[in-house]
Every structure is written in C-alpha cells, then in structure tokens.
DRENTORKOL-3810 file (N, C-alpha, C; in nm, 4 decimals):
REM DRENTORKOL-3810
@n.u->-3.9069; n.v->0.7839; n.w->-5.9536; ca.u->-3.9209; ca.v->0.8417; ca.w->-5.8413; c.u->-3.8732; c.v->0.7429; c.w->-5.7446
@n.u->-3.9084; n.v->0.6675; n.w->-5.6993; ca.u->-3.8318; ca.v->0.5842; ca.w->-5.6202; c.u->-3.7541; c.v->0.4940; c.w->-5.5842
@n.u->-3.6606; n.v->0.4929; n.w->-5.7786; ca.u->-3.4814; ca.v->0.4892; ca.w->-5.7353; c.u->-3.4613; c.v->0.5712; c.w->-5.7319
@n.u->-3.4965; n.v->0.6834; n.w->-5.7763; ca.u->-3.4517; ca.v->0.8008; ca.w->-5.7068; c.u->-3.4107; c.v->0.8425; c.w->-5.5133
@n.u->-3.4849; n.v->0.8096; n.w->-5.5103; ca.u->-3.5177; ca.v->0.8307; ca.w->-5.3472; c.u->-3.4308; c.v->0.7284; c.w->-5.3074
@n.u->-3.3847; n.v->0.5984; n.w->-5.3581; ca.u->-3.3223; ca.v->0.5220; ca.w->-5.3109; c.u->-3.1994; c.v->0.5918; c.w->-5.2732
@n.u->-3.1274; n.v->0.5854; n.w->-5.4397; ca.u->-3.0285; ca.v->0.6561; ca.w->-5.4489; c.u->-3.0072; c.v->0.7192; c.w->-5.3249
@n.u->-3.0378; n.v->0.8448; n.w->-5.3262; ca.u->-2.9935; ca.v->0.9766; ca.w->-5.2511; c.u->-3.0238; c.v->0.9470; c.w->-5.1161
@n.u->-3.0679; n.v->0.7915; n.w->-5.1161; ca.u->-3.0646; ca.v->0.7442; ca.w->-4.9271; c.u->-2.8758; c.v->0.6586; c.w->-4.9350
@n.u->-2.8934; n.v->0.6218; n.w->-5.0423; ca.u->-2.7562; ca.v->0.5621; ca.w->-5.0266; c.u->-2.6686; c.v->0.6587; c.w->-5.0154
@n.u->-2.6814; n.v->0.7822; n.w->-5.1392; ca.u->-2.5598; ca.v->0.8400; ca.w->-5.1126; c.u->-2.5125; c.v->0.9385; c.w->-4.9848
@n.u->-2.6512; n.v->0.9257; n.w->-4.9194; ca.u->-2.6168; ca.v->1.0378; ca.w->-4.8120; c.u->-2.5760; c.v->0.9569; c.w->-4.7204
@n.u->-2.6076; n.v->0.8192; n.w->-4.6910; ca.u->-2.5311; ca.v->0.6912; ca.w->-4.5910; c.u->-2.3568; c.v->0.7278; c.w->-4.6103
@n.u->-2.3579; n.v->0.7017; n.w->-4.7499; ca.u->-2.2217; ca.v->0.6851; ca.w->-4.7746; c.u->-2.1569; c.v->0.8362; c.w->-4.7165
@n.u->-2.1966; n.v->0.9624; n.w->-4.7981; ca.u->-2.1393; ca.v->1.0547; ca.w->-4.7008; c.u->-2.1510; c.v->1.0762; c.w->-4.5009
@n.u->-2.2677; n.v->1.0339; n.w->-4.4485; ca.u->-2.2048; ca.v->1.0189; ca.w->-4.3544; c.u->-2.1430; c.v->0.9379; c.w->-4.3115
@n.u->-2.1165; n.v->0.8188; n.w->-4.3746; ca.u->-1.9866; ca.v->0.7622; ca.w->-4.2886; c.u->-1.8749; c.v->0.7627; c.w->-4.3141
@n.u->-1.8526; n.v->0.8591; n.w->-4.4262; ca.u->-1.6800; ca.v->0.9054; ca.w->-4.4948; c.u->-1.6843; c.v->1.0141; c.w->-4.4264
@n.u->-1.7957; n.v->1.1208; n.w->-4.2993; ca.u->-1.7395; ca.v->1.2045; ca.w->-4.2786; c.u->-1.7455; c.v->1.1166; c.w->-4.1123
@n.u->-1.7484; n.v->0.9906; n.w->-4.1237; ca.u->-1.7282; ca.v->0.9378; ca.w->-3.9469; c.u->-1.5813; c.v->0.8732; c.w->-3.9446
@n.u->-1.5934; n.v->0.8036; n.w->-4.1153; ca.u->-1.4361; ca.v->0.7995; ca.w->-4.0870; c.u->-1.3333; c.v->0.8507; c.w->-4.0888
@n.u->-1.3666; n.v->0.9410; n.w->-4.1564; ca.u->-1.2725; ca.v->1.1203; ca.w->-4.1164; c.u->-1.2916; c.v->1.1608; c.w->-3.9523
@n.u->-1.3922; n.v->1.1281; n.w->-3.8920; ca.u->-1.3326; ca.v->1.2116; ca.w->-3.7910; c.u->-1.2925; c.v->1.1000; c.w->-3.6905
@n.u->-1.3192; n.v->0.9984; n.w->-3.7438; ca.u->-1.2025; ca.v->0.9068; ca.w->-3.6705; c.u->-1.0941; c.v->0.8604; c.w->-3.6899
@n.u->-1.0395; n.v->0.9489; n.w->-3.7631; ca.u->-0.8974; ca.v->0.8890; ca.w->-3.8297; c.u->-0.8226; c.v->0.9914; c.w->-3.7888
@n.u->-0.8882; n.v->1.1370; n.w->-3.7794; ca.u->-0.8389; ca.v->1.2840; ca.w->-3.6717; c.u->-0.8552; c.v->1.2005; c.w->-3.5129
@n.u->-0.9331; n.v->1.0851; n.w->-3.4738; ca.u->-0.8403; ca.v->1.0817; ca.w->-3.3472; c.u->-0.7628; c.v->0.9684; c.w->-3.2709
@n.u->-0.7414; n.v->0.8793; n.w->-3.4290; ca.u->-0.7040; ca.v->0.7253; ca.w->-3.3287; c.u->-0.5338; c.v->0.7280; c.w->-3.3293
@n.u->-0.4774; n.v->0.8220; n.w->-3.3491; ca.u->-0.3721; ca.v->0.8286; ca.w->-3.2492; c.u->-0.3518; c.v->0.9788; c.w->-3.2206
@n.u->-0.2384; n.v->0.9724; n.w->-3.1499; ca.u->-0.1952; ca.v->1.1201; ca.w->-3.0614; c.u->-0.1702; c.v->1.2016; c.w->-3.1940
@n.u->0.0148; n.v->1.1303; n.w->-3.2149; ca.u->-0.0044; ca.v->1.2480; ca.w->-3.3601; c.u->-0.1508; c.v->1.3108; c.w->-3.4347
@n.u->-0.1816; n.v->1.2072; n.w->-3.4718; ca.u->-0.3537; ca.v->1.2290; ca.w->-3.5418; c.u->-0.3891; c.v->1.3616; c.w->-3.4933
@n.u->-0.4344; n.v->1.3299; n.w->-3.3486; ca.u->-0.4773; ca.v->1.4540; ca.w->-3.2634; c.u->-0.4229; c.v->1.5946; c.w->-3.2893
@n.u->-0.2729; n.v->1.6191; n.w->-3.2700; ca.u->-0.2156; ca.v->1.7128; ca.w->-3.2722; c.u->-0.2091; c.v->1.7426; c.w->-3.3927
@n.u->-0.1388; n.v->1.7043; n.w->-3.4936; ca.u->-0.1651; ca.v->1.7425; ca.w->-3.6734; c.u->-0.2547; c.v->1.8545; c.w->-3.6748
@n.u->-0.3839; n.v->1.7628; n.w->-3.6478; ca.u->-0.5680; ca.v->1.7955; ca.w->-3.6634; c.u->-0.6332; c.v->1.9245; c.w->-3.5830
@n.u->-0.5284; n.v->1.9361; n.w->-3.4646; ca.u->-0.5175; ca.v->2.0471; ca.w->-3.4190; c.u->-0.5131; c.v->2.1926; c.w->-3.4732
@n.u->-0.3588; n.v->2.1431; n.w->-3.4946; ca.u->-0.2385; ca.v->2.2781; ca.w->-3.5638; c.u->-0.3220; c.v->2.3293; c.w->-3.6429
@n.u->-0.3250; n.v->2.2070; n.w->-3.7617; ca.u->-0.4280; ca.v->2.2718; ca.w->-3.9176; c.u->-0.5866; c.v->2.3157; c.w->-3.8696
@n.u->-0.5837; n.v->2.2680; n.w->-3.7712; ca.u->-0.7405; ca.v->2.3450; ca.w->-3.7897; c.u->-0.7377; c.v->2.4496; c.w->-3.7317
@n.u->-0.6693; n.v->2.5367; n.w->-3.6207; ca.u->-0.6370; ca.v->2.6512; ca.w->-3.5751; c.u->-0.5154; c.v->2.7278; c.w->-3.6549
@n.u->-0.4845; n.v->2.7228; n.w->-3.7317; ca.u->-0.3598; ca.v->2.7514; ca.w->-3.8794; c.u->-0.4346; c.v->2.8186; c.w->-3.9811
@n.u->-0.4000; n.v->2.9165; n.w->-4.0561; ca.u->-0.4467; ca.v->2.9297; ca.w->-4.1860; c.u->-0.4347; c.v->3.0869; c.w->-4.2487
@n.u->-0.4699; n.v->3.1168; n.w->-4.3112; ca.u->-0.4379; ca.v->3.2607; ca.w->-4.3535; c.u->-0.5638; c.v->3.3255; c.w->-4.3278
@n.u->-0.5245; n.v->3.4404; n.w->-4.3227; ca.u->-0.5753; ca.v->3.5523; ca.w->-4.2725; c.u->-0.6984; c.v->3.5759; c.w->-4.4144
@n.u->-0.8108; n.v->3.5785; n.w->-4.3297; ca.u->-0.9327; ca.v->3.5885; ca.w->-4.4385; c.u->-1.0224; c.v->3.4095; c.w->-4.3978
@n.u->-0.9456; n.v->3.3400; n.w->-4.3913; ca.u->-0.9781; ca.v->3.1765; ca.w->-4.3704; c.u->-1.0052; c.v->3.1296; c.w->-4.2879
@n.u->-1.1307; n.v->3.1016; n.w->-4.3063; ca.u->-1.2307; ca.v->3.0318; ca.w->-4.1846; c.u->-1.1841; c.v->2.9235; c.w->-4.1274
@n.u->-1.2327; n.v->2.8744; n.w->-3.9984; ca.u->-1.1730; ca.v->2.7361; ca.w->-3.9133; c.u->-1.2727; c.v->2.6463; c.w->-3.8854
@n.u->-1.1920; n.v->2.5223; n.w->-3.9191; ca.u->-1.3108; ca.v->2.4516; ca.w->-3.8874; c.u->-1.3945; c.v->2.3550; c.w->-3.7205
@n.u->-1.4334; n.v->2.4854; n.w->-3.7184; ca.u->-1.4860; ca.v->2.5107; ca.w->-3.5442; c.u->-1.5511; c.v->2.2873; c.w->-3.4855
@n.u->-1.5889; n.v->2.2599; n.w->-3.5725; ca.u->-1.6467; ca.v->2.1453; ca.w->-3.5221; c.u->-1.5745; c.v->2.0620; c.w->-3.5223
@n.u->-1.4632; n.v->2.0072; n.w->-3.6603; ca.u->-1.3999; ca.v->1.9440; ca.w->-3.6390; c.u->-1.2766; c.v->1.9666; c.w->-3.4983
@n.u->-1.2367; n.v->2.1218; n.w->-3.4496; ca.u->-1.1921; ca.v->2.1622; ca.w->-3.3362; c.u->-1.2649; c.v->2.0649; c.w->-3.2547
@n.u->-1.3872; n.v->2.1132; n.w->-3.2249; ca.u->-1.4566; ca.v->2.0588; ca.w->-3.0896; c.u->-1.4606; c.v->1.9062; c.w->-3.0698
@n.u->-1.4210; n.v->1.8386; n.w->-3.2158; ca.u->-1.4352; ca.v->1.7061; ca.w->-3.2114; c.u->-1.3226; c.v->1.6515; c.w->-3.1534
@n.u->-1.2117; n.v->1.7634; n.w->-3.0836; ca.u->-1.0672; ca.v->1.6419; ca.w->-3.1034; c.u->-1.0904; c.v->1.6271; c.w->-2.9395
@n.u->-1.1578; n.v->1.7127; n.w->-2.8506; ca.u->-1.1989; ca.v->1.7444; ca.w->-2.7344; c.u->-1.2812; c.v->1.6280; c.w->-2.6612
@n.u->-1.3004; n.v->1.5736; n.w->-2.5659; ca.u->-1.3803; ca.v->1.5330; ca.w->-2.4347; c.u->-1.4681; c.v->1.6448; c.w->-2.3888
@n.u->-1.6228; n.v->1.6201; n.w->-2.4242; ca.u->-1.6975; ca.v->1.7127; ca.w->-2.3676; c.u->-1.6901; c.v->1.8605; c.w->-2.2378
@n.u->-1.5897; n.v->1.7650; n.w->-2.1423; ca.u->-1.5297; ca.v->1.8231; ca.w->-2.0290; c.u->-1.3854; c.v->1.9076; c.w->-2.0188
@n.u->-1.3729; n.v->1.8940; n.w->-2.1767; ca.u->-1.2027; ca.v->1.9165; ca.w->-2.1938; c.u->-1.1669; c.v->2.0232; c.w->-2.1335
@n.u->-1.0593; n.v->2.0581; n.w->-2.0921; ca.u->-1.0437; ca.v->2.2308; ca.w->-2.0341; c.u->-0.9071; c.v->2.2588; c.w->-2.1954
@n.u->-0.9173; n.v->2.3362; n.w->-2.1890; ca.u->-0.7412; ca.v->2.4257; ca.w->-2.2172; c.u->-0.7108; c.v->2.5220; c.w->-2.1516
@n.u->-0.5870; n.v->2.5126; n.w->-2.0717; ca.u->-0.5346; ca.v->2.6114; ca.w->-2.0063; c.u->-0.3777; c.v->2.6469; c.w->-2.0991
@n.u->-0.4022; n.v->2.7805; n.w->-2.1431; ca.u->-0.2537; ca.v->2.8475; ca.w->-2.2088; c.u->-0.2076; c.v->2.9561; c.w->-2.0723
@n.u->-0.0635; n.v->2.9122; n.w->-2.0455; ca.u->-0.0133; ca.v->3.0541; ca.w->-1.9036; c.u->0.0819; c.v->3.0801; c.w->-2.0059
@n.u->0.1531; n.v->3.1765; n.w->-1.8953; ca.u->0.2776; ca.v->3.2398; ca.w->-1.9885; c.u->0.2678; c.v->3.3129; c.w->-1.8752
@n.u->0.3601; n.v->3.4766; n.w->-1.9205; ca.u->0.3847; ca.v->3.5125; ca.w->-1.8327; c.u->0.3403; c.v->3.6675; c.w->-1.9576
@n.u->0.2889; n.v->3.8307; n.w->-1.7839; ca.u->0.1933; ca.v->3.9216; ca.w->-1.8671; c.u->0.3389; c.v->3.9979; c.w->-1.8867
@n.u->0.2457; n.v->4.1443; n.w->-1.9155; ca.u->0.4019; ca.v->4.2229; ca.w->-1.9548; c.u->0.4496; c.v->4.2811; c.w->-1.8073
@n.u->0.3327; n.v->4.2765; n.w->-1.7202; ca.u->0.4279; ca.v->4.2358; ca.w->-1.5604; c.u->0.5633; c.v->4.2383; c.w->-1.4839
@n.u->0.5589; n.v->4.0859; n.w->-1.6333; ca.u->0.5861; ca.v->3.9358; ca.w->-1.5420; c.u->0.5477; c.v->3.8280; c.w->-1.4551
@n.u->0.4571; n.v->3.8721; n.w->-1.4313; ca.u->0.3525; ca.v->3.7767; ca.w->-1.3512; c.u->0.2806; c.v->3.6591; c.w->-1.3992
@n.u->0.2936; n.v->3.5286; n.w->-1.3787; ca.u->0.2881; ca.v->3.4480; ca.w->-1.4809; c.u->0.0903; c.v->3.4589; c.w->-1.4084
@n.u->0.0466; n.v->3.3441; n.w->-1.5580; ca.u->-0.0656; ca.v->3.3318; ca.w->-1.5296; c.u->-0.1460; c.v->3.2191; c.w->-1.5812
@n.u->-0.2378; n.v->3.1762; n.w->-1.6004; ca.u->-0.2898; ca.v->3.0769; ca.w->-1.6531; c.u->-0.4652; c.v->3.0659; c.w->-1.6801
@n.u->-0.4822; n.v->3.0654; n.w->-1.8053; ca.u->-0.6269; ca.v->3.1508; ca.w->-1.8017; c.u->-0.7093; c.v->2.9415; c.w->-1.8141
@n.u->-0.7918; n.v->2.9299; n.w->-1.7796; ca.u->-0.8360; ca.v->2.8174; ca.w->-1.8031; c.u->-0.9963; c.v->2.8459; c.w->-1.9142
@n.u->-1.0327; n.v->2.7360; n.w->-2.0347; ca.u->-1.1251; ca.v->2.7741; ca.w->-2.0999; c.u->-1.2024; c.v->2.6256; c.w->-2.1769
@n.u->-1.2645; n.v->2.6320; n.w->-2.1664; ca.u->-1.2989; ca.v->2.4923; ca.w->-2.2955; c.u->-1.2920; c.v->2.5606; c.w->-2.4298
@n.u->-1.3420; n.v->2.4342; n.w->-2.5144; ca.u->-1.3329; ca.v->2.4754; ca.w->-2.6588; c.u->-1.4387; c.v->2.5571; c.w->-2.7325
@n.u->-1.5652; n.v->2.5789; n.w->-2.6624; ca.u->-1.6435; ca.v->2.6727; ca.w->-2.7002; c.u->-1.5975; c.v->2.8311; c.w->-2.6426
@n.u->-1.5040; n.v->2.8145; n.w->-2.5444; ca.u->-1.4233; ca.v->2.9577; ca.w->-2.4779; c.u->-1.3079; c.v->3.0275; c.w->-2.6021
@n.u->-1.2097; n.v->2.9296; n.w->-2.6078; ca.u->-1.1116; ca.v->2.9098; ca.w->-2.7127; c.u->-1.2022; c.v->2.9937; c.w->-2.8533
@n.u->-1.3217; n.v->2.9199; n.w->-2.9495; ca.u->-1.3124; ca.v->2.9351; ca.w->-3.0424; c.u->-1.3642; c.v->3.0470; c.w->-3.0150
@n.u->-1.4947; n.v->3.1587; n.w->-2.8900; ca.u->-1.5195; ca.v->3.2579; ca.w->-2.8598; c.u->-1.4330; c.v->3.4065; c.w->-2.8575
@n.u->-1.3204; n.v->3.3380; n.w->-2.8131; ca.u->-1.1889; ca.v->3.4168; ca.w->-2.7266; c.u->-1.1253; c.v->3.4122; c.w->-2.8609
@n.u->-1.0912; n.v->3.3427; n.w->-2.9109; ca.u->-0.9739; ca.v->3.3446; ca.w->-3.0105; c.u->-1.0099; c.v->3.3259; c.w->-3.1679
@n.u->-1.0571; n.v->3.2914; n.w->-3.1942; ca.u->-1.1733; ca.v->3.2430; ca.w->-3.3493; c.u->-1.1365; c.v->3.3553; c.w->-3.4617
@n.u->-1.2199; n.v->3.4720; n.w->-3.4028; ca.u->-1.2344; ca.v->3.5938; ca.w->-3.4553; c.u->-1.1370; c.v->3.6343; c.w->-3.4899
@n.u->-0.9739; n.v->3.6712; n.w->-3.3884; ca.u->-0.8548; ca.v->3.7240; ca.w->-3.4333; c.u->-0.7976; c.v->3.5953; c.w->-3.5343
@n.u->-0.8143; n.v->3.5129; n.w->-3.5063; ca.u->-0.7443; ca.v->3.3600; ca.w->-3.6051; c.u->-0.7435; c.v->3.4138; c.w->-3.7697
@n.u->-0.8625; n.v->3.4781; n.w->-3.7662; ca.u->-0.9212; ca.v->3.4999; ca.w->-3.9338; c.u->-0.8912; c.v->3.6129; c.w->-3.9135
@n.u->-0.9115; n.v->3.7288; n.w->-3.8427; ca.u->-0.8464; ca.v->3.8757; ca.w->-3.8735; c.u->-0.7030; c.v->3.8393; c.w->-3.9264
@n.u->-0.6297; n.v->3.8093; n.w->-3.8441; ca.u->-0.5428; ca.v->3.7977; ca.w->-3.8563; c.u->-0.3903; c.v->3.7349; c.w->-3.9274
@n.u->-0.4666; n.v->3.5611; n.w->-3.9450; ca.u->-0.4034; ca.v->3.4650; ca.w->-4.0172; c.u->-0.3400; c.v->3.4514; c.w->-3.9333
@n.u->-0.2847; n.v->3.2922; n.w->-3.8734; ca.u->-0.2022; ca.v->3.2315; ca.w->-3.8211; c.u->-0.1590; c.v->3.1131; c.w->-3.8601
@n.u->-0.0586; n.v->3.0477; n.w->-3.8140; ca.u->0.0254; ca.v->2.9452; ca.w->-3.7873; c.u->0.0757; c.v->2.9011; c.w->-3.7336
@n.u->0.0759; n.v->2.7371; n.w->-3.6662; ca.u->0.2098; ca.v->2.7095; ca.w->-3.5693; c.u->0.2397; c.v->2.5676; c.w->-3.6158
@n.u->0.3584; n.v->2.5495; n.w->-3.6127; ca.u->0.3592; ca.v->2.4184; ca.w->-3.6405; c.u->0.5041; c.v->2.4208; c.w->-3.5356
@n.u->0.4729; n.v->2.2728; n.w->-3.4682; ca.u->0.5254; ca.v->2.2107; ca.w->-3.3556; c.u->0.6759; c.v->2.1977; c.w->-3.4405
@n.u->0.7146; n.v->2.2464; n.w->-3.2884; ca.u->0.9126; ca.v->2.2053; ca.w->-3.2801; c.u->0.9219; c.v->2.0792; c.w->-3.2345
@n.u->0.8897; n.v->2.0429; n.w->-3.1339; ca.u->0.9264; ca.v->1.9126; ca.w->-3.0211; c.u->0.7681; c.v->1.9293; c.w->-2.9552
@n.u->0.8007; n.v->1.7723; n.w->-2.8797; ca.u->0.7139; ca.v->1.7091; ca.w->-2.7901; c.u->0.7715; c.v->1.5938; c.w->-2.7881
@n.u->0.7115; n.v->1.6156; n.w->-2.5988; ca.u->0.7361; ca.v->1.5662; ca.w->-2.4465; c.u->0.6631; c.v->1.4445; c.w->-2.4050
@n.u->0.6156; n.v->1.3394; n.w->-2.4620; ca.u->0.4583; ca.v->1.2873; ca.w->-2.4192; c.u->0.5046; c.v->1.1822; c.w->-2.3375
@n.u->0.4367; n.v->1.1845; n.w->-2.1283; ca.u->0.4509; ca.v->1.1000; ca.w->-2.0699; c.u->0.3182; c.v->1.0843; c.w->-2.0542
@n.u->0.3239; n.v->0.8949; n.w->-2.0229; ca.u->0.2492; ca.v->0.8294; ca.w->-2.0288; c.u->0.2052; c.v->0.7170; c.w->-1.9218
@n.u->0.1054; n.v->0.7266; n.w->-1.8301; ca.u->0.0666; ca.v->0.6840; ca.w->-1.7249; c.u->-0.0494; c.v->0.6379; c.w->-1.7013
@n.u->-0.0640; n.v->0.4467; n.w->-1.7234; ca.u->-0.1547; ca.v->0.4364; ca.w->-1.7393; c.u->-0.2621; c.v->0.4246; c.w->-1.8914
@n.u->-0.4256; n.v->0.4642; n.w->-1.8206; ca.u->-0.4334; ca.v->0.5444; ca.w->-1.9987; c.u->-0.4287; c.v->0.6829; c.w->-1.9755
@n.u->-0.4014; n.v->0.7656; n.w->-1.9165; ca.u->-0.3476; ca.v->0.8979; ca.w->-1.8439; c.u->-0.1846; c.v->0.9439; c.w->-1.9771
@n.u->-0.2169; n.v->1.0480; n.w->-2.0714; ca.u->-0.1274; ca.v->1.0829; ca.w->-2.1259; c.u->-0.1552; c.v->1.2530; c.w->-2.1184
@n.u->0.0468; n.v->1.2860; n.w->-2.0642; ca.u->0.0127; ca.v->1.4890; ca.w->-2.0781; c.u->0.1347; c.v->1.4464; c.w->-2.1999
@n.u->0.0802; n.v->1.5758; n.w->-2.3081; ca.u->0.1863; ca.v->1.5961; ca.w->-2.3798; c.u->0.2275; c.v->1.7077; c.w->-2.3362
@n.u->0.3474; n.v->1.7374; n.w->-2.3869; ca.u->0.3604; ca.v->1.8739; ca.w->-2.3702; c.u->0.4373; c.v->1.9964; c.w->-2.5664
@n.u->0.3814; n.v->2.0199; n.w->-2.6234; ca.u->0.3996; ca.v->2.0391; ca.w->-2.7736; c.u->0.4474; c.v->2.1669; c.w->-2.8236
@n.u->0.5525; n.v->2.1775; n.w->-2.8127; ca.u->0.6205; ca.v->2.3439; ca.w->-2.8338; c.u->0.5965; c.v->2.3294; c.w->-2.9708
@n.u->0.5958; n.v->2.4974; n.w->-2.9900; ca.u->0.5611; ca.v->2.5608; ca.w->-3.1547; c.u->0.6232; c.v->2.6446; c.w->-3.2128
@n.u->0.6202; n.v->2.6643; n.w->-3.2789; ca.u->0.6317; ca.v->2.8714; ca.w->-3.3359; c.u->0.5106; c.v->2.8521; c.w->-3.4481
@n.u->0.5210; n.v->3.0089; n.w->-3.4027; ca.u->0.3842; ca.v->3.0680; ca.w->-3.4491; c.u->0.4417; c.v->3.1771; c.w->-3.5565
@n.u->0.3208; n.v->3.1444; n.w->-3.6625; ca.u->0.3766; ca.v->3.2998; ca.w->-3.7858; c.u->0.2131; c.v->3.3389; c.w->-3.8573
@n.u->0.2386; n.v->3.4416; n.w->-3.8772; ca.u->0.1218; ca.v->3.5105; ca.w->-3.9395; c.u->0.0557; c.v->3.4302; c.w->-4.0679
@n.u->0.1465; n.v->3.3799; n.w->-4.1563; ca.u->0.1301; ca.v->3.3470; ca.w->-4.2901; c.u->0.2367; c.v->3.1888; c.w->-4.2948
@n.u->0.1857; n.v->3.1090; n.w->-4.3743; ca.u->0.2188; ca.v->2.9906; ca.w->-4.3736; c.u->0.4224; c.v->3.0343; c.w->-4.5107
@n.u->0.3929; n.v->3.1149; n.w->-4.5284; ca.u->0.4803; ca.v->3.1962; ca.w->-4.6223; c.u->0.6272; c.v->3.2589; c.w->-4.5430
@n.u->0.6000; n.v->3.3263; n.w->-4.3751; ca.u->0.6441; ca.v->3.3645; ca.w->-4.3235; c.u->0.7630; c.v->3.2611; c.w->-4.2401
@n.u->0.9102; n.v->3.3461; n.w->-4.2924; ca.u->1.0088; ca.v->3.2952; ca.w->-4.2255; c.u->1.0252; c.v->3.3388; c.w->-4.0720
@n.u->1.0019; n.v->3.3963; n.w->-4.0265; ca.u->1.0134; ca.v->3.4777; ca.w->-3.8563; c.u->0.8771; c.v->3.4576; c.w->-3.8302
@n.u->0.9385; n.v->3.3770; n.w->-3.6683; ca.u->0.8292; ca.v->3.3789; ca.w->-3.6038; c.u->0.7710; c.v->3.4491; c.w->-3.5674
@n.u->0.6398; n.v->3.4655; n.w->-3.4882; ca.u->0.5874; ca.v->3.5945; ca.w->-3.4107; c.u->0.5958; c.v->3.5305; c.w->-3.2764
@n.u->0.6029; n.v->3.3913; n.w->-3.2889; ca.u->0.5908; ca.v->3.3374; ca.w->-3.0916; c.u->0.6306; c.v->3.2223; c.w->-3.1037
@n.u->0.6421; n.v->3.1906; n.w->-3.0040; ca.u->0.6847; ca.v->3.0958; ca.w->-2.9793; c.u->0.6685; c.v->3.0238; c.w->-2.8359
@n.u->0.6026; n.v->2.9017; n.w->-2.8017; ca.u->0.5275; ca.v->2.8475; ca.w->-2.6635; c.u->0.4881; c.v->2.6992; c.w->-2.6859
@n.u->0.4857; n.v->2.7048; n.w->-2.5829; ca.u->0.4358; ca.v->2.5300; ca.w->-2.5450; c.u->0.2864; c.v->2.5173; c.w->-2.4276
END
C-alpha cells in the first residue's frame, strides 16, 4: 500500500511537471504564443475550446481590443479581458465552428514592449476554402 501511494505521488508529480512544461512551451516565444492563441480559439462546430490554456497566454490585467466598422459605417473598439472574450464569444465559436489562419504579421518592439499586428482569415470549418472574414 505504501509503495502504491509513492507511485501515485510520483505519477502525479510527473503529470504536473509535464503540464507546467507544456504551458511554458506555449509562451516561450512570440510564435508559440500566437500559434497557441489561434489554435485555442479554432475548432469545428461542437468542439470545446481549452479556455484555461487561452487564459494562460495573457497577463492578469490584459485587454483584448477588437475594433472595426459597424453597419452604419462608424468605427468602434470594444475593451475586454480574456474572461469577457470567453463569455461573449465562447458559445458562438462552439455553436458555429470557427478557424483563424494567420496570413500576415507585423511586429514592433521597443525595449521590453512588443506590439503585434496579426492579419488573419476566418473560416467556419477547417475544410472551407472560402473565408467568412479577414481582419487584424
């Protein structure tokens, strides 16, 4: 019984270490962060997203600021934190299916601050050839 408990603790420690390494790998470079972000929000209709992984990509005080033009032609910006994004977009992503594919990236770095403009195409399914949206 004692050796079984030790094996269970060692196994649990190995799993925790593997998860920590996986999380670190997701944020160890700009490329990994963006690839993980696109992978997390993308999925077929009915496919659950890994929102814990999504949240691990952001600083606790991070803001997501999607912007665009509304139907009246006026520009807008929405200010959200990662939890707001999950609450607002999560159900829609699962109900409709959604894939984003990066097609261009511009990176500007000054000191320890990096700003990324990532342009993408959106699809409802990975098999789709026709985009439903292009944005940045």
